[in-house]
C-alpha positions in Angstrom: 136.4 22.9 -174.7 134.5 22.9 -171.4 130.8 22.7 -171.1 128.7 25.6 -169.8 126.3 23.9 -167.5 124.4 27.1 -166.7 124.5 30.6 -167.8 126.9 32.7 -165.7 128.9 29.9 -164.1 132.6 29.6 -164.5 134.2 27.9 -167.5 137.0 25.5 -167.2 139.4 28.4 -167.6 138.4 30.0 -164.4 136.5 32.9 -166.1 132.8 33.5 -165.7 130.8 32.4 -168.7 128.7 34.9 -170.5 125.0 34.5 -170.1 123.3 32.4 -172.8 121.0 34.4 -175.1 117.3 34.0 -174.9 115.7 32.4 -177.9 112.1 33.2 -178.8 110.1 30.6 -180.7 106.9 31.8 -182.4 104.4 29.0 -183.5 101.8 30.1 -186.0 98.7 27.9 -186.1 95.5 27.7 -188.2 93.4 24.6 -188.0 96.3 22.3 -187.4 94.9 20.5 -184.3 96.1 17.2 -185.9 99.7 18.3 -185.8 100.1 21.1 -183.2 100.7 18.9 -180.1 103.6 17.1 -181.9 105.0 20.5 -182.9 104.8 21.9 -179.3 106.3 18.7 -177.8 109.3 19.0 -180.1 109.9 22.6 -178.9 109.4 21.6 -175.2 112.0 18.9 -175.7 114.8 21.2 -177.0 118.2 20.6 -175.4 118.8 24.4 -175.2 117.6 25.6 -171.9 116.8 29.3 -172.4 113.7 29.5 -174.6 110.4 31.3 -174.5 107.5 30.2 -176.7 104.5 32.1 -178.1 101.8 30.2 -179.9 99.6 32.4 -182.2 96.3 30.9 -183.2 94.8 32.6 -186.3 91.1 32.0 -185.4 91.1 28.3 -185.9 87.7 26.6 -186.5 88.8 23.1 -185.4 89.8 22.2 -181.8 93.3 23.6 -182.0 92.9 26.0 -179.1 91.7 23.2 -176.8 94.7 21.1 -177.8 97.1 24.0 -177.1 95.6 24.9 -173.8 95.6 21.3 -172.6 99.3 20.9 -173.6 100.3 24.1 -171.8 98.4 23.0 -168.7 99.7 19.5 -168.5 103.2 19.6 -169.9 105.7 20.4 -167.2 108.2 21.7 -169.8 105.7 24.2 -171.2 106.0 26.8 -168.4 107.4 29.4 -170.7 104.7 28.8 -173.3 101.9 31.3 -173.8 98.9 31.3 -176.2 97.9 34.4 -178.2 94.4 34.4 -179.8 94.0 36.6 -182.9 90.8 38.5 -183.0 90.5 38.0 -186.8 92.1 35.7 -189.3 95.1 37.7 -190.7 97.3 35.1 -192.3 100.9 34.0 -191.7 102.7 37.4 -191.6 100.1 38.9 -189.1 100.8 35.9 -186.9 104.6 36.4 -187.1 104.1 40.1 -186.1 101.8 39.3 -183.3 104.2 36.7 -181.9 107.3 38.7 -182.3 105.7 41.6 -180.5 105.3 39.4 -177.4 108.8 38.1 -177.3 112.2 39.5 -176.4 114.9 36.9 -177.3 118.1 37.9 -179.1 117.3 35.3 -181.6 113.8 34.3 -182.9 112.5 31.3 -184.8 109.1 31.0 -186.5 107.6 27.5 -186.6 104.6 26.4 -188.7 102.3 24.3 -186.5 102.4 21.4 -188.9 106.2 21.1 -188.8 108.4 20.1 -185.9 111.9 20.5 -184.6 114.5 17.9 -183.7 115.9 18.2 -180.2 119.1 20.0 -181.0 117.6 22.5 -183.4 117.9 25.6 -181.1 121.2 24.5 -179.6 122.9 24.1 -183.0 121.4 27.3 -184.5 122.6 29.3 -181.5 126.0 27.6 -181.8 126.2 28.6 -185.4 125.3 32.2 -184.7 127.9 32.4 -181.9 130.8 31.1 -184.0 134.0 33.0 -183.9 134.5 33.4 -187.7 131.5 35.1 -189.2 128.2 36.6 -188.0 125.0 36.5 -190.0 121.5 37.9 -189.8 119.9 34.5 -190.3 120.8 30.8 -190.1 118.9 28.1 -191.9 119.3 24.4 -191.5 118.5 21.5 -193.7 115.2 19.7 -193.2 113.7 16.3 -193.6 110.4 16.2 -195.6 107.6 14.1 -194.2 104.1 13.3 -195.2 100.9 13.9 -193.2 101.4 10.7 -191.2 105.0 11.5 -190.3 106.7 9.2 -192.8 109.9 10.5 -194.3 109.8 11.4 -198.0 113.3 12.6 -198.3 116.0 13.7 -195.8 117.3 16.8 -197.5 116.4 20.1 -199.1 119.9 20.8 -200.3 118.8 20.7 -204.0 117.6 24.3 -203.7 119.7 25.4 -200.7 122.9 25.1 -202.7 122.2 26.5 -206.2 124.9 27.7 -208.6 127.8 28.7 -206.4 129.3 31.1 -208.9 126.1 33.1 -209.0 125.7 33.3 -205.2 129.4 33.5 -204.3 129.1 30.7 -201.7 132.2 30.2 -199.5 133.4 26.7 -198.9 131.8 24.8 -196.1 133.0 26.4 -192.9 133.5 24.1 -189.9 132.2 26.1 -186.9 133.0 25.1 -183.4 130.9 27.6 -181.6 130.8 28.8 -178.1 129.5 25.7 -176.2 125.9 26.0 -175.0 124.2 24.3 -172.1 122.7 21.0 -173.1 120.3 18.7 -171.2 122.1 15.8 -172.8 125.5 16.8 -171.5 128.8 17.1 -173.4 130.2 19.7 -175.7 128.2 21.3 -178.4 128.8 19.4 -181.6 130.7 21.0 -184.5 128.3 22.7 -186.8 129.1 22.7 -190.5 127.8 25.5 -192.6 128.1 27.6 -195.7 128.1 31.3 -195.4 126.3 33.3 -198.1 127.4 36.9 -198.0 124.7 39.6 -198.1 126.0 40.9 -201.4 125.0 37.7 -203.1 122.0 38.2 -205.2 119.1 36.3 -203.5 116.8 36.7 -206.5 118.9 34.3 -208.5 117.4 31.4 -206.6 115.9 30.2 -203.3 118.8 29.3 -201.0 116.9 28.4 -197.8 114.7 25.6 -196.6 111.4 26.7 -195.1 110.1 29.0 -192.3 110.6 26.4 -189.6 114.2 25.8 -190.5 115.5 29.4 -189.8 116.7 31.4 -186.8 116.9 35.2 -187.1 118.7 37.9 -185.2 116.1 40.0 -183.4 117.7 43.2 -184.9 117.1 42.0 -188.4 113.5 40.8 -187.8 112.7 44.1 -186.1 113.4 45.8 -189.4 111.8 43.1 -191.6 108.4 43.1 -189.8 107.2 46.4 -191.1 103.4 47.1 -191.2 103.6 47.3 -195.0 104.0 43.5 -195.2 101.3 42.6 -192.6 98.9 41.4 -195.4 101.1 38.6 -196.6 98.8 35.7 -195.9 101.1 32.9 -197.2 104.9 32.5 -197.9 105.8 35.1 -195.3 109.2 33.4 -195.1 109.9 34.7 -198.6 110.0 38.2 -197.2 111.7 37.8 -193.9 114.5 35.5 -195.4 115.3 37.8 -198.3 115.1 40.9 -196.2 117.3 39.5 -193.4 119.8 38.1 -195.8 120.3 41.4 -197.5 121.0 43.0 -194.2 123.6 40.5 -192.9 123.9 37.3 -194.9 122.9 33.7 -194.2 124.6 30.7 -192.5 123.3 27.5 -194.2 123.7 24.7 -191.7 124.3 21.4 -193.3 122.5 19.2 -190.7 118.8 18.5 -191.0 117.4 19.8 -187.7 113.7 19.7 -188.3 110.9 18.2 -190.3 108.8 20.0 -193.0 105.4 18.3 -193.5 103.9 18.0 -196.9 100.2 17.3 -196.6 96.9 18.0 -198.3 96.4 21.5 -196.8 99.7 23.3 -197.1 101.0 25.4 -200.0 103.6 22.9 -201.4 101.8 19.6 -200.9 101.0 19.4 -204.6 104.7 19.6 -205.6 105.8 16.1 -205.5 109.4 15.0 -204.6 110.7 13.1 -207.5 114.4 13.1 -206.5 117.1 15.2 -208.0 115.6 18.3 -209.5 112.5 18.5 -207.2 111.6 22.1 -206.5 109.3 24.1 -204.2 109.1 27.0 -206.6 106.6 29.8 -206.1 104.6 31.1 -209.0 103.8 34.6 -207.7 107.3 35.7 -206.8 106.7 39.2 -208.4 103.9 39.8 -205.9 106.1 38.8 -203.0 109.0 40.9 -204.4 106.8 44.0 -204.0 106.3 43.3 -200.3 110.1 43.1 -199.9 110.7 46.3 -201.8 108.0 48.2 -199.9 109.5 47.2 -196.6 113.0 48.0 -197.8 111.9 51.5 -198.8 109.9 52.0 -195.6 112.9 51.0 -193.5 115.5 52.8 -195.7 116.5 55.4 -193.1 117.2 52.7 -190.5 119.0 50.5 -193.1 121.3 53.4 -193.9 122.1 53.9 -190.2 122.9 50.2 -189.8 124.6 49.4 -193.1 125.8 52.8 -194.4 126.1 53.3 -198.1 125.6 49.5 -198.6 122.0 50.3 -197.9 121.7 51.5 -201.5 123.0 48.2 -202.7 120.4 46.4 -200.5 117.5 48.4 -202.0 118.9 47.9 -205.5 118.4 44.1 -205.2 114.6 44.5 -205.5 114.2 48.1 -206.8 113.4 49.5 -210.2 114.0 52.9 -211.5 110.5 53.9 -210.5 111.6 53.4 -206.9 114.0 56.3 -206.9 111.3 58.8 -205.9 110.1 56.5 -203.1 113.6 56.3 -201.7 114.1 60.0 -201.9 110.8 60.6 -200.0 111.6 57.9 -197.5 115.0 59.3 -196.4 115.7 63.0 -195.8 119.4 62.1 -196.0 119.1 60.8 -199.6 121.2 63.2 -201.6 121.0 63.4 -205.4 124.5 61.9 -205.5 123.3 58.9 -203.6 120.2 58.6 -205.7 122.5 58.6 -208.8 124.5 55.8 -207.0 121.2 53.8 -206.5 120.3 54.3 -210.2 123.7 52.9 -211.3 123.3 50.0 -208.9 119.9 49.2 -210.2 121.2 49.3 -213.8 124.1 47.0 -212.9 121.8 44.6 -211.0 119.5 44.3 -214.0 122.3 43.9 -216.4 123.9 41.1 -214.3 120.5 39.3 -214.0 119.9 39.6 -217.8 123.3 38.1 -218.5 122.9 35.3 -216.0 119.4 34.4 -217.4 120.8 34.4 -220.9 123.7 32.2 -219.8 121.2 29.8 -218.1 119.1 29.6 -221.3 122.1 28.9 -223.4 123.2 26.1 -221.1 119.7 24.7 -221.2 119.7 24.7 -225.0 123.1 23.1 -225.2 121.9 20.4 -222.7 118.9 19.6 -224.9 121.2 19.2 -227.9 
């Protein structure tokens, strides 16, 4: 397989290569002056050549802005970087929206300023998305977990990325040799190994991703996910955009660790220690976040129907209750009584399936204790 040295040049087969897609990277920062330069340097050092970067500062009170401005001014590889200053502190989702609005890439990644990416992060995610076997709304790679000083705690998050396969209908690992992408390091793009989780899999059964900084989304999915109804999500915005995007088009779970998630004294999961097998990053207020997902699904319901057809009802049923039927009817003038009846049946089936799955899990737990 020949290497594409530059978008638009000929491949080894004498045919012009298609242009490489632009990838947008949105960095959200609040008082992470200690970590932001390392984060930005990791993005500037990506092997993939076609990147734009927007850094959104959420009214930091430390010297974050000075660090960012100095980096952009002095780093030759930061020519495509721009800084956006929020006028008021709005939280993580407001930062995502502000950054996304100022980018135009076909794919988009949101990076927390205290994390950083390994050099081939973008290259391998793009390679995964451009594979010839299956397309997905989102890809998510494994991550190393590090402490505040950059020391590795553990080199995987697979414990919660690969839960019960029977419940999530995971395929076997798919070896993906994607369209080769231009690399500063030279050589063909490496084989990317991934699982594909189909969009019909029930994401509420368990968390199947890593963190915000490990994911790359299709712009078309994010454009639907970033609805104004979710703007007030101050933390754990990835809960919404990952669930929403997965329901639209499924997830590619990349086996390789392509970035580092930092556990330190100021972030949401620092208190959850890594004790080995069984360590979790569970969220206590999932019900509150579920409401954000549902509100956005209902608000976007007409567009979802246009993109997904009747499967749109199944998508809404993943988070909906019977009280949602009236909202769906009001949201879509095309929602007939027949289709609302279909949605009611899907909600009933979803709830029954979850009840049986939870019952089975409890029985397994009781048997394990005995």
